C-alpha positions in Angstrom: 0.0 0.0 0.0 2.8 2.4 0.9 4.7 1.6 -2.3 1.5 2.4 -4.4 1.2 5.8 -2.6 4.8 6.5 -3.1 4.5 5.7 -6.8 1.5 8.0 -7.1 3.6 10.7 -5.4 6.4 10.1 -7.8 4.1 10.7 -10.7 2.8 13.8 -9.0 6.3 15.1 -8.7 6.8 14.8 -12.5 3.5 16.4 -13.1 4.5 19.3 -10.9 7.7 19.6 -12.9 5.7 19.5 -16.1 3.3 22.1 -14.8 6.3 24.3 -13.9 7.6 24.0 -17.5 4.2 24.9 -18.9 3.9 27.9 -16.5 7.4 29.0 -17.4 6.5 28.7 -21.1 3.4 30.8 -20.5 5.4 33.4 -18.6 8.0 33.4 -21.3 5.4 34.0 -23.9 3.9 36.8 -21.9 7.3 38.3 -21.4 8.0 38.1 -25.1 4.7 39.7 -25.9 5.6 42.5 -23.6 8.9 42.9 -25.5 7.0 43.0 -28.8 4.6 45.6 -27.3 7.6 47.6 -26.2 9.1 47.4 -29.7 5.8 48.4 -31.1 5.9 51.5 -28.8 9.4 52.3 -29.9 8.4 52.1 -33.6 5.3 54.3 -33.0 7.5 56.9 -31.3 10.0 56.8 -34.2 7.2 57.0 -36.7 5.9 60.2 -35.1 9.4 61.7 -35.1 9.8 60.6 -38.8 6.5 62.3 -39.6 7.9 65.5 -38.2 11.0 65.1 -40.4 8.8 64.8 -43.5 6.7 67.8 -42.4 9.9 69.9 -42.3 10.7 68.8 -45.9 7.1 69.6 -47.0 7.4 73.0 -45.5 10.6 73.7 -47.5 8.9 72.5 -50.7 5.8 74.7 -50.1 8.1 77.7 -49.9 9.3 77.1 -53.5 7.9 79.3 -56.3 5.3 77.4 -58.4 7.1 78.2 -61.7 10.4 76.7 -60.6 11.6 73.4 -62.1 10.7 70.1 -60.4 14.4 69.4 -60.4 14.6 71.8 -57.4 12.2 69.5 -55.5 14.4 66.6 -56.3 17.5 68.5 -55.2 15.8 69.3 -51.8 15.2 65.6 -51.2 18.6 64.7 -52.6 20.4 66.7 -50.0 18.8 64.6 -47.2 20.5 61.7 -45.6 19.7 58.2 -46.9 21.1 54.7 -46.8 20.2 51.1 -47.6 17.9 51.2 -44.6 16.5 54.7 -45.0 15.5 56.4 -48.2 13.2 58.9 -49.9 10.9 58.5 -52.9 9.2 61.1 -55.0 6.3 60.3 -57.4 4.0 62.2 -59.7 0.6 60.6 -60.2 1.5 56.9 -60.6 5.0 57.6 -61.9 8.0 57.1 -59.6 10.4 59.8 -60.7 13.0 59.9 -57.9 14.5 57.5 -55.3 17.1 58.9 -52.8 19.2 55.9 -51.8 22.9 55.9 -51.6 22.9 52.6 -53.5 19.9 53.1 -55.7 19.6 56.8 -56.6 17.3 57.2 -59.7 17.3 53.5 -60.3 13.5 53.4 -60.5 13.1 56.6 -62.4 10.3 56.2 -64.9 8.8 53.1 -63.1 5.3 53.3 -61.6 4.7 53.3 -57.9 2.9 49.9 -58.3 6.0 48.3 -59.5 8.1 49.7 -56.6 5.5 49.5 -53.8 4.6 46.0 -54.9 2.9 44.8 -51.7 -0.6 45.3 -50.6 0.4 47.1 -47.4 2.7 49.5 -49.3 0.0 50.3 -51.9 -2.5 50.8 -49.2 -0.2 53.3 -47.6 0.3 55.2 -50.9 -3.5 55.3 -51.5 -4.2 56.8 -48.1 -1.8 59.8 -48.5 -3.6 63.2 -48.3 -2.7 66.8 -49.4 -0.3 68.5 -46.8 -1.3 65.9 -44.2 1.7 63.7 -43.1 0.8 60.2 -42.1 2.7 57.0 -41.4 2.2 53.2 -41.7 4.3 50.1 -41.3 4.6 48.4 -44.7 6.5 45.5 -46.2 8.6 45.7 -49.4 10.7 42.8 -50.7 10.2 40.8 -47.5 11.5 43.7 -45.5 9.5 45.8 -43.1 9.6 49.6 -43.1 8.2 52.5 -41.2 6.8 54.7 -44.0 5.9 58.4 -43.6 4.5 60.3 -46.5 2.4 63.1 -47.8 0.9 64.5 -51.0 1.6 68.0 -52.1 0.7 70.2 -55.0 3.4 71.9 -57.1 2.9 73.8 -60.3 -0.7 72.5 -60.4 0.5 68.9 -60.3 0.2 66.4 -57.4 3.3 64.8 -56.0 3.9 62.3 -53.2 7.0 62.1 -51.1 7.7 59.2 -48.8 10.4 58.5 -46.2 11.0 54.8 -45.5 13.1 53.5 -42.6 13.8 49.8 -42.0 12.5 48.5 -38.7 15.7 46.5 -38.3 17.9 49.6 -38.1 15.7 50.9 -35.3 15.3 47.8 -33.3 18.9 46.6 -33.8 20.4 49.9 -32.5 23.3 48.9 -30.3 22.0 50.3 -27.0 18.5 48.9 -27.4 19.8 45.6 -28.8 22.1 45.1 -25.8 19.2 45.9 -23.5 16.9 43.5 -25.3 19.5 40.7 -25.3 20.2 41.3 -21.6 16.5 41.3 -20.7 16.0 38.1 -22.8 18.9 36.4 -21.1 17.7 37.4 -17.6 14.2 36.3 -18.4 15.5 32.9 -19.6 17.7 32.5 -16.6 14.8 33.4 -14.2 12.5 30.9 -16.0 15.2 28.2 -15.7 15.7 29.0 -12.0 11.9 28.8 -11.6 11.7 25.4 -13.3 14.7 24.1 -11.3 13.3 25.4 -8.0 9.9 23.9 -8.6 11.4 20.6 -9.7 13.8 20.5 -6.7 10.9 21.4 -4.4 8.7 18.7 -5.8 11.5 16.1 -5.5 12.1 17.3 -1.9 8.4 16.9 -1.1 8.5 13.4 -2.7 11.4 12.4 -0.5 9.7 13.7 2.6 6.5 11.8 1.6 8.5 8.6 1.1 10.0 9.1 4.5 6.6 9.7 6.0 5.3 6.5 4.4 8.3 4.6 5.7 7.8 6.0 9.2 4.1 5.1 9.0 5.0 1.6 8.1 7.5 1.4 11.0 5.0 2.9 13.4 2.4 0.4 12.2 4.9 -2.5 12.9 5.8 -1.0 16.3 2.2 -0.6 17.2 1.6 -4.3 16.3 4.6 -5.3 18.4 3.4 -3.1 21.3 -0.1 -4.5 21.1 1.3 -8.1 21.2 3.5 -7.1 24.2 0.6 -5.5 25.9 -1.5 -8.5 25.3 1.2 -10.8 26.6 1.8 -8.5 29.6 -2.0 -8.5 30.4 -2.1 -12.2 30.0 1.0 -12.6 32.2 -0.5 -10.3 34.8 -3.7 -12.3 34.6 -1.9 -15.6 35.1 0.7 -14.4 37.6 -0.7 -16.3 40.6 2.4 -17.8 42.1 2.2 -15.7 45.3 -1.6 -15.4 45.4 -4.3 -17.8 46.3 -7.9 -16.8 45.8 -11.1 -17.4 47.7 -13.6 -19.6 45.9 -15.9 -16.6 45.6 -13.5 -15.1 43.0 -14.0 -18.1 40.7 -16.9 -16.6 38.6 -14.8 -13.5 37.9 -11.9 -15.5 36.6 -14.2 -17.7 34.5 -15.8 -14.6 32.9 -12.4 -13.2 32.0 -11.5 -16.5 30.4 -14.3 -16.4 28.0 -12.5 -14.1 25.5 -9.1 -15.7 26.2 -7.5 -18.8 24.7 -7.1 -20.9 27.9 -7.3 -24.4 26.4 -6.2 -27.0 27.0 -7.5 -26.6 30.6 -6.8 -28.8 33.5 -8.8 -28.6 36.8 -8.0 -30.5 39.9 -9.5 -30.7 43.4 -7.1 -31.5 46.2 -8.0 -32.3 49.8 -6.0 -32.2 53.1 -6.6 -33.4 56.7 -6.2 -30.0 58.2 -5.9 -26.3 57.6 -2.2 -26.4 58.4 -1.6 -29.1 55.7 -3.5 -27.0 53.2 -1.6 -23.8 54.0 1.7 -25.7 53.9 0.9 -27.0 50.4 0.0 -23.5 49.2 3.3 -22.2 50.4 5.3 -25.0 48.7 3.3 -24.7 45.5 4.6 -21.1 45.0 8.0 -22.7 44.2 6.8 -25.5 42.0 3.7 -24.3 40.2 4.2 -21.5 37.7 2.0 -18.4 37.1 -0.4 -20.1 34.8 -1.9 -22.1 37.7 -4.8 -20.5 39.6 -5.2 -21.6 43.3 -8.5 -21.3 45.1 -9.3 -22.1 48.7 -12.5 -24.1 48.5 -12.8 -24.6 52.2 -10.6 -25.4 55.2 -9.4 -28.7 53.8 -9.7 -28.4 50.0 -7.9 -26.5 47.2 -9.0 -26.0 43.6 -6.2 -25.8 41.0 -6.8 -24.6 37.5 -4.0 -25.0 34.9 -4.5 -22.6 32.1 -3.1 -23.3 28.6 -1.0 -26.1 29.8 0.7 -28.5 27.5 1.4 -31.0 30.3 -0.2 -34.4 30.4 -2.1 -35.5 33.4 0.7 -37.8 34.7 3.2 -34.8 34.7 0.6 -32.7 36.5 0.1 -35.4 39.1 3.8 -35.3 39.9 3.6 -31.5 40.4 0.6 -32.0 42.7 2.3 -34.6 44.9 4.2 -32.1 47.0 3.6 -34.2 50.1 2.3 -37.6 51.1 -0.7 -35.9 52.7 -2.0 -34.5 49.4 -5.0 -36.3 48.0 -6.5 -35.8 44.5 -10.2 -35.9 44.9 -11.3 -35.1 41.4 -9.8 -33.9 38.1 -10.9 -32.8 34.6 -9.0 -32.0 31.4 -10.6 -30.0 28.6 -8.7 -29.8 25.3 -11.1 -27.4 23.7 -13.9 -25.0 24.9 -16.8 -27.1 26.1 -20.4 -26.6 25.0 -21.5 -26.4 28.6 -20.8 -23.4 30.8 -17.3 -23.8 32.3 -18.3 -22.5 35.7 -21.0 -25.1 36.0 -18.6 -27.8 35.0 -16.1 -26.8 37.7 -18.8 -26.5 40.4 -20.0 -30.1 39.6 -16.3 -31.2 39.9 -16.1 -29.7 43.4 
């Protein structure tokens, strides 16, 4: 029974460890989601700042005279910083007329915006641009994500669009932020590992304590059984310890009632008689040295003694030798019961007397 409980507890310990891993996974997912939300916040802040940058350029363009050449607009944009991760575009109607990129300047001149902004998100952004109202959107071009800020403006009675695109990677992989993100990720992983190890160790510790408790319970159960047997034996010994005691015959019913729930068989009963009280008392004194504690002695009257041998393996002849402590001892009557009789024992003994 104890082994079965211990095995169940062993399974529970593994379930606790599995639960710890699941909880750690959930916490890790929540932490990662918070990192993503933090990155989203950074990108939103950058997008707002980028909108302000585009607004400054728009203000410069609006200061130009309407009859000036569009080349001046291109020159204004061309003086701005750009790289492979950040560049400007200028389009008129659906025609892409200028791209400011250190590696791709004017590469797409004459192409349409649809051929350059080839994705749905990019075209959706282009279609939402309004006159003199800068807006931004996160778009995807050539499997690369950008923060795009753009606006429409009117120049020489023609509508143009300018857009500033910045790769999300260049923002999120900035050295300071990247170091902080990696550090936070490492700390989060370490904390989750420590959490899993702590829960696993704690569950194993509880399992060990439980096994010890089961072992202690088994030991206590064995000890209780031993104590019960010893108590039973002591009580039995105390009940039968009659070497220095002789009872009055009036105590016989009490003894018989106590014997009912006790294994006293085989039982031997003998009635001895003497010529005088002195002989009887002399026999009782001598019997203390010869008869053991399993023999009950009762004074029937002044000249008779009743002996009851409880759970005795001795045969009648051996008992006779014990009874013959003196030549003046006479065996008046005797009875041996191997098993519990059908008739009341007290009545049988009274008939024997």
